[in-house]
Kinemage of the C-alpha trace (Angstrom):
@kinemage 1
@onewidth
@group {chain A} dominant
@subgroup {mainchain}
@vectorlist {calphas} color= white
{ca met a 1} P 216.814 -75.780 176.857
{ca ala a 2} L 214.988 -74.651 179.650
{ca ser a 3} L 213.251 -77.642 181.039
{ca ile a 4} L 209.329 -77.185 181.936
{ca glu a 5} L 207.405 -78.641 184.947
{ca ser a 6} L 204.895 -80.401 182.397
{ca asp a 7} L 207.942 -82.138 181.016
{ca ala a 8} L 208.187 -84.421 184.151
{ca asp a 9} L 204.617 -85.151 184.134
{ca trp a 10} L 205.049 -86.049 180.019
{ca ala a 11} L 208.135 -88.293 180.904
{ca gln a 12} L 205.927 -90.298 183.272
{ca leu a 13} L 202.721 -91.038 181.104
{ca asp a 14} L 204.729 -91.418 177.835
{ca pro a 15} L 208.346 -93.939 177.441
{ca asp a 16} L 208.845 -92.132 174.004
{ca phe a 17} L 208.419 -88.762 175.598
{ca lys a 18} L 211.003 -89.813 178.152
{ca ala a 19} L 213.490 -91.719 176.127
{ca gly a 20} L 213.344 -88.573 173.603
{ca lys a 21} L 214.275 -86.213 176.497
{ca lys a 22} L 217.100 -88.423 177.418
{ca ala a 23} L 218.379 -88.641 173.875
{ca leu a 24} L 218.689 -84.814 173.934
{ca gly a 25} L 220.679 -84.970 177.317
{ca ala a 26} L 223.271 -87.175 175.584
{ca ala a 27} L 223.301 -85.172 172.271
{ca asn a 28} L 221.767 -88.095 170.400
{ca trp a 29} L 220.044 -85.978 168.075
{ca lys a 30} L 218.596 -88.615 165.816
{ca gly a 31} L 217.628 -90.859 168.654
{ca ala a 32} L 215.448 -88.151 170.027
{ca ile a 33} L 213.888 -87.449 166.795
{ca ala a 34} L 212.734 -91.192 166.413
{ca ala a 35} L 211.781 -91.021 170.215
{ca phe a 36} L 209.567 -87.596 169.721
{ca glu a 37} L 208.264 -88.328 166.557
{ca leu a 38} L 206.652 -91.644 167.868
{ca ala a 39} L 205.753 -89.392 171.196
{ca ala a 40} L 203.799 -86.983 168.236
{ca leu a 41} L 201.794 -89.855 166.859
{ca arg a 42} L 199.833 -90.005 170.341
{ca asp a 43} L 199.930 -86.830 170.904
{ca pro a 44} L 200.113 -84.575 167.791
{ca thr a 45} L 198.852 -81.432 169.567
{ca asn a 46} L 201.862 -80.843 171.722
{ca ala a 47} L 203.862 -77.934 171.001
{ca asp a 48} L 206.616 -79.041 173.152
{ca ile a 49} L 207.118 -82.396 171.533
{ca gln a 50} L 207.312 -79.817 167.826
{ca asn a 51} L 209.838 -77.727 169.933
{ca tyr a 52} L 212.172 -80.824 170.622
{ca ile a 53} L 212.159 -82.280 167.284
{ca gly a 54} L 212.860 -78.767 165.763
{ca tyr a 55} L 215.813 -78.692 168.157
{ca ala a 56} L 217.243 -81.766 167.337
{ca tyr a 57} L 216.934 -81.131 163.752
{ca arg a 58} L 218.760 -77.964 164.146
{ca arg a 59} L 221.525 -79.400 165.880
{ca leu a 60} L 221.982 -81.896 163.063
{ca arg a 61} L 222.007 -78.571 161.004
{ca gln a 62} L 219.113 -79.700 159.019
{ca met a 63} L 217.243 -76.223 159.362
{ca gly a 64} L 214.510 -77.177 156.658
{ca pro a 65} L 212.924 -79.748 159.208
{ca ala a 66} L 213.726 -77.630 161.906
{ca ile a 67} L 211.848 -74.902 160.951
{ca gly a 68} L 209.178 -76.691 160.147
{ca his a 69} L 208.536 -78.010 163.249
{ca tyr a 70} L 209.171 -74.740 165.168
{ca gln a 71} L 206.322 -73.071 163.271
{ca lys a 72} L 204.319 -76.283 163.946
{ca ala a 73} L 205.084 -75.827 167.660
{ca leu a 74} L 204.279 -72.152 166.806
{ca met a 75} L 200.985 -72.877 165.360
{ca leu a 76} L 199.951 -75.366 168.041
{ca asn a 77} L 200.979 -72.766 170.783
{ca ser a 78} L 201.816 -69.234 169.684
{ca arg a 79} L 202.907 -68.365 172.630
{ca his a 80} L 205.711 -70.650 173.001
{ca arg a 81} L 208.557 -68.964 174.155
{ca ser a 82} L 211.497 -71.860 173.654
{ca ala a 83} L 210.280 -72.350 170.129
{ca his a 84} L 210.458 -68.291 169.341
{ca glu a 85} L 213.774 -68.668 170.603
{ca his a 86} L 214.851 -71.626 168.800
{ca leu a 87} L 213.243 -70.346 165.512
{ca gly a 88} L 215.059 -66.704 165.765
{ca glu a 89} L 218.284 -69.389 166.428
{ca ala a 90} L 217.790 -71.265 163.063
{ca tyr a 91} L 217.470 -67.995 161.257
{ca leu a 92} L 220.409 -66.646 162.380
{ca val a 93} L 222.198 -69.988 161.172
{ca leu a 94} L 220.682 -69.310 157.823
{ca gly a 95} L 221.500 -65.742 157.765
{ca glu a 96} L 218.230 -63.828 158.216
{ca pro a 97} L 218.738 -61.697 161.413
{ca asp a 98} L 215.824 -59.507 160.506
{ca arg a 99} L 213.458 -62.866 160.655
{ca ala a 100} L 215.125 -63.287 164.095
{ca gln a 101} L 215.076 -59.914 165.338
{ca gln a 102} L 210.960 -60.249 164.648
{ca leu a 103} L 210.911 -63.205 167.090
{ca leu a 104} L 213.074 -61.406 169.580
{ca ala a 105} L 210.107 -58.470 169.214
{ca ala a 106} L 207.396 -61.305 169.849
{ca leu a 107} L 209.104 -62.802 172.768
{ca glu a 108} L 209.660 -59.276 174.292
{ca asn a 109} L 205.917 -59.068 173.911
{ca leu a 110} L 205.563 -62.795 175.642
{ca cys a 111} L 207.711 -62.005 178.823
{ca leu a 112} L 206.105 -59.807 181.091
{ca ile a 113} L 209.402 -60.470 183.042
{ca pro a 114} L 212.685 -60.735 181.838
{ca cys a 115} L 212.782 -64.546 180.535
{ca glu a 116} L 215.534 -67.047 179.588
{ca glu a 117} L 214.237 -67.315 175.905
{ca tyr a 118} L 214.786 -63.685 175.234
{ca asp a 119} L 217.737 -63.230 176.763
{ca asp a 120} L 219.375 -66.022 175.005
{ca leu a 121} L 218.298 -64.933 171.557
{ca lys a 122} L 219.142 -61.501 172.333
{ca arg a 123} L 222.649 -62.745 173.114
{ca ala a 124} L 222.920 -64.963 169.872
{ca ile a 125} L 221.302 -61.669 167.579
{ca thr a 126} L 224.449 -59.775 169.576
{ca ala a 127} L 226.869 -62.298 168.772
{ca tyr a 128} L 225.905 -62.848 164.847
{ca lys a 129} L 225.798 -59.200 164.487
{ca thr a 130} L 229.280 -58.903 165.878
{ca leu a 131} L 230.826 -61.894 163.980
{ca ala a 132} L 229.260 -60.376 160.766
{ca gly a 133} L 230.677 -57.119 161.713
{ca asn a 134} L 227.325 -55.104 162.170
């Protein structure tokens, strides 16, 4: 997951955000969810928090909650590149490559120059299609 500049600011301002980032780094998905949920209570309009919660749920293979949080992140910030990428990857896990392809197209429009999120999702779609024999 790409780290963004504002994360450093949030880690200084919000101890739960900091704890959530630390838990993600340690692959403590349940701990990350708990910490970010507390951070979300103080900042319910933070798309990054929703994206991180979704990511942790996806790593726990709980696609329903993961997709819900990614969609909430995109409702809060329709240009959130990481949420587009992660939602596309979740759709691949669910066997829905067409939906992932739609998110890749959205990323292509969002990334005016090459961006990591587009490249990562494109690789994931290619790998999915290779495994599926398409």
